[in-house]
N, C-alpha and C positions, 0 to 999 in steps of 0.2 A: 504494500500500500504506500501511498505518498507520505512524505515526512509530516505533512500537516495533520495526518491522522494518528501520529504517535500518541500513545496514552501514557499518563503518569502512573508508573508502577512502583515508585520509590517507597510508598508506605505499606506495601504488602510484605508479609514475613518471608524470610529466605526459604523457609520450609515449603511455602506455597510456590515460590519461584522454582525451587528444585523439582517439585511435583510437575509443574508445567513443562520444564525442560525435558524431563523424562518422557512425558506424554508425547512430545513432538520428536523425540530421538528415534532414528531408524536403526543405526548400528550401535546397539546397547553395549556390547563388549568393549567397544572403542571409546565411546563418548561418556558413558555414565561414570566411570572412574574419574575422568577429568572434571565432570560436573560436581561430584561429591567433594573433590579437592578444592574446587572453586568456592563452593558454599561451605566454608569450614564451620565446625562446631554445630552441626545440625542437631536439633532436638528431635530425635527419632520418634519419640512418643507423639509429639505434635504432628510430625510428618504422617504417621499412621492415622491420627485423628482426622487430618485433612483429607487423606485418601478415602477414608470411610465416609466422611461428611459429603464429599463431592461425588460419591458413588463411582469412583474411577479405579478402585482397587483391583478389579479383574485385569484391566489393561496394564496397570502398574506391575502386578505380579508377573504377568506374561513377559514383561520386559526385564525384570530383575531376577527371575528364578534361576538363571544359569550363571549369575555373577559370583565371583569369589567373595567369601564372607569377610575378607579383609576390606572390601569396598563397601558393602552393605552389611550391617550386623545380622547375624544369623537369626536372631529373635524377630527382626523385622520381616525377613522372608517367610519365616514360619507363621507369623500372624497373618500375613497377606495370603499365604497358602490356605490356611484354615477358613478364612472368609471367602476366598475364591472357590473352595470346595463346597461350602454351604450354598453359594450362589448357583453352582451347577445344579444341585438338587432342586433349588427354588425354581430355576428356569425350566427344568424338565417337568416339574409339576405344573407350571403355568402352561407349558406347551401341550401337555396332555389335556388340561382343562380347556384350552383354547380350541382344540380339535372337537371336543365334546360339545362345547357351546355352539360352534359353527354348525355342527351337524344338527343339533337340537333346533336351532333357529331356522336353518335352511329347510329342514323337513316340515316345519310349520309355517313355511312361506313368509319368513321375515328376512329381508335382505340385511346383511350385517357386514360392517367393515371394521377390522381390527386396527386400532390407532397406534398402539405401542406394544411393549412386551416382546416375547420371543420372535414374533414375526419380523419386527424391524431390526432386532439384534442379528438375525440371520441375513437379512437383506443388506444392512449397512456394514456389519463387522464380519460377515461370513462365518460367524461362530456365536452361538447363543450364550456361550459361557463368558464372553467378553463384555457383556452389558448387563446391568442389574435392572430388575423390575420388581416392584412390590405388589403389583396387581395387574389385572387385565382391563384395558379401556376399549370399549366398542362403541360404534356409531350406528344407530338405526333410525329409520323414519319416525317422526314424532307420533304419527298415527298408529304406530305399532307398540307403543310403550306399555299399554295395559296388557296386551297379549303376551309381550315379552316378560312382564313381571309375573304373570300367572305361571308361565313355564318355569321360571327360576325358583319361585316359591315351592312349586311341586317337586323340584329337584333338591330341595333342602336348603336353598339360600334364604337368608333373612334380610329384610330391608332395614337399612339405617334410616329411621323415620325422622324427617323434619316437618313438623306440622305447618300447613299452609291453608290459606283461605282465598277464595276468588281466583284460583289458578295463579297465585302469586309465584309459584315455582317456574312458570313459563318465562317470567320476566326477570327473576332474580337469580336463576340458576341455569345450568346447561347440562347437568348430569345428575343421576341418582346412584347411590352407593348400595351394593348388596354384599353380604358376607356369608360364606359357607363355613360354619363352625367345625364340621368334621374334616373338611379338606384344608381348612385354614387358608382360604383363598378369598380375596376381595375382588369384586367385579364392579366396574363403573359403566353404566349405560348412559351414553351421550345422545342427545338429540340435536345438539349443535357442537361444532368443533370448539368454539370460543363463546364466552358469555356475551350477551347483548351489551352494547349495540355494535360489536365488532362485525364488520361486513365479511361474508364468506360465501363460498359456492353452496348451491343446494345439494341435498343428498343425491338427487338423480344425476347431477353433473359429476359428483365424486364417484358415483357408481359406474358411470360410463367410462371413467378413466382408471378404474380399479386394476389391480394386479392380483395374481394368484400365487400364494406361497407354495413352495415345494417341500417344506420341512415336515409336513404331516401327510398322512395317507388320505384323509378326507380334505377336500379343498377348503382353504382359508383365504378370504379376500382381504386385501388391505389397500391403502391409498397409492395412487400413482406417484411417480417420483417427484414431480413438481408440486403436487398437492401435499405430499409428505414433507417436502422441504419447507413450504410456507407454513404448514401446521406446526412443525417443530420450532421454526423461528418465532411464530406468534406465541407459542406456549412458553418458550424460554424468555421472551421479552416480558410477558405478563408476570412471570415469576422472578423478574430482575436477574435472571441468569445466576441465581445464588448457588446452583450446583453446576460444576464444570462438566458433568456428564452430558448435559444438554448441548453444550458448545462442542464437545467431542463428537456428538451425533452429527452436527453440522459439518465439521471437518471431514468426517468419514463419508458423509453423503455427497459433499462437493467433490471429494476424491473419486467417487464412483461416476461422476458426471451427470449433469442435468441439462435439459433442453432450455437454453437461455431465451429463445424466442417465445416459447410457451410461458416461461416464468415471467417474462416482461409483460405479456398480455394480462396475466393474472394480477400482477402488481398494479398495473394501471386501473384494472377493474375494481380491485378491492382496497385501493388506497393505503397500502402498507409498505411503501418504499422506505420510509424512515426506519422501520424496525428491521428490514432486511439489511439496510446499510449498517445499522448497529451490530447485527450478527456478523457481517462480513469484516468489520473493523476488529471486533473482539477475536474472531477466529484467526484473522491474519496476524494480529499483534501478539496474541497469547500462544497460539499453536502453530504459527507460520503456515497457515493454510494458504495454498496458492489461489489467488483471486484473479480470474481472467478478465481481460479488458471489457468484455461484454457486461460484466457485473460491476465494474468500477464507477464509470463516469456519472451515471444518473442517480446512483444510490448512495454514494459516499459523500455526504454533505455535513455541514456544521452541526445540524440537529442530530444526525446519526452519531457523530463523534461525541457530542455532549451526553447522549443517552448511553453510549458505550462507557464513557468515563464514570458516569453515575453507577453503572452496574458493577464496576470494579469494587466500589465501596461495599457491596453486599457479598461479594465473593470472598473477601479477606477474612470475614468472621464466620465462625461455625454456629450460626443462629438458625433455629427452625423458622419456617416461613411465618408461622403464627406470631412469633416475636418480631420478625422483620416488619410485618404489616402494621405493627403498632408504632413504628418510628416515624418521625417527621420526614426523614429522608425518603422513606418509601412513599409517603403521600406526595411529595414533590416529584418523585420519579414517575409515579402513575399519572400525574397530571401532565407531565412533559411527554408521556407516551401517547396521549390521546391525539387523534388525527383529525377530528372534526368538531364542529360546535355541538352537534348532537351527542358526541362522545363525552364532551365536557359537561353538558347539562343533564345527561341521563341519570347520574346519581341523585341529582336534585329532584328530578321527576319521580324517581322511585320513592322519595320521601312521602309523596302524596298517595302512594298505593297502600291499601290496608295490609296489616300484618296480623299474625296470630295473637300478638299482644293486644290489639284492638278488640279481638273476639273475646279474650280473657277479661278485658276491662268492662265490656258491655256485651252480654250474650244476646244475640238476635236470632230469630228463626232463619234457617238457610234461605227461605224464599225471599227475605228482604235483606240479604247480606250486602246488596248494592248500596244500602244506606251507610255502610262503613266509609264510603268515599267522602260524603259531606261531613260525616261525624269525626273523621280522623284528626283534624287539628284540635278539636275539643277534647278528644280522648287522650291525645298526646299531652295536652296541657294539664289534664286531670292527673295523669300518671306522674308528670314532672312535679306538680304541686304536692302530691301525696308523698313522693319520695323525699322532697325537701322538708316537709312537715315531720316525717318520721326521723330524719337526720337531726332536725332541730330539737326534738324531744329527747333524743339520746344524749 
């Protein structure tokens, strides 16, 4: 990338810098000993914590496993191996479940696209053991949700219930979570790739461009290359790239090659050039991902660089997303990420949409739930006043 896109990395710990250098190293035997010598007095405990937090330990293990213990402490390699081994069993279990869910839904005439998990590990890394996944994410048409839920409940899944009224879930969420207690597997059913009001292709468009995975006996469908690229970019950007695994996905996917003409058409249609630019800058600066001229000129702009620099702040600390979301920095980042006026005012509009808290404050028959819309400001004021009254009495 051009020098004007250089990021400030001085404030990140040397253990994270070493992790990044190992991730982008091709000839491990030759370069890793030099890197370890360069970054002296490494805190190996912190190094392992960072590898685990960023979910890149399978790749790190694959690069370090054959090195002399004089270069990397034996305990570090052993810890990485144990976690790598656990991940193999996790991915095999998800792979088996992925095939069963695909068969279940297809036989019941529900079109299903797998978004992440073993299917993209095999596609991007050529090896399901080199990527981690804690659950399965699938996308189905919104009109199939009720049918899909019945099928999953009959198979032993339990729904993680978030109470809603007036179809609030359609506007405030984009997926539902299910958990199988016997198999210890979590499944997320998406009816949108991203939360509203992000603009995105329809399910039918994505289905037309789908691919079929060859890692299972029963056919498993997943996103086309360009759709997968834009989905992973949007997902990483929304979560402030606080895990390096998502950036490594971009690096590997670009290495496989994508159709830039198709990608450019999708970028113009869905107005997400700035976040693609952010991903390109981060991948190029942190992982030395080769960025071709077709992807440079129109996408690498000042706004993208600012977003990339903001993301570095979230990468350096090992904080869970729930904690990150409470910070002022995250609020500023999310506002900078928004690409349209609708995107910026959408959270304000949602404040006027009734929630379960309104139903708990004033119980109305379902037939007149629409009255929660005009009542909402008064119900909110009542809850606020009650809260302060109780606090004052204490």
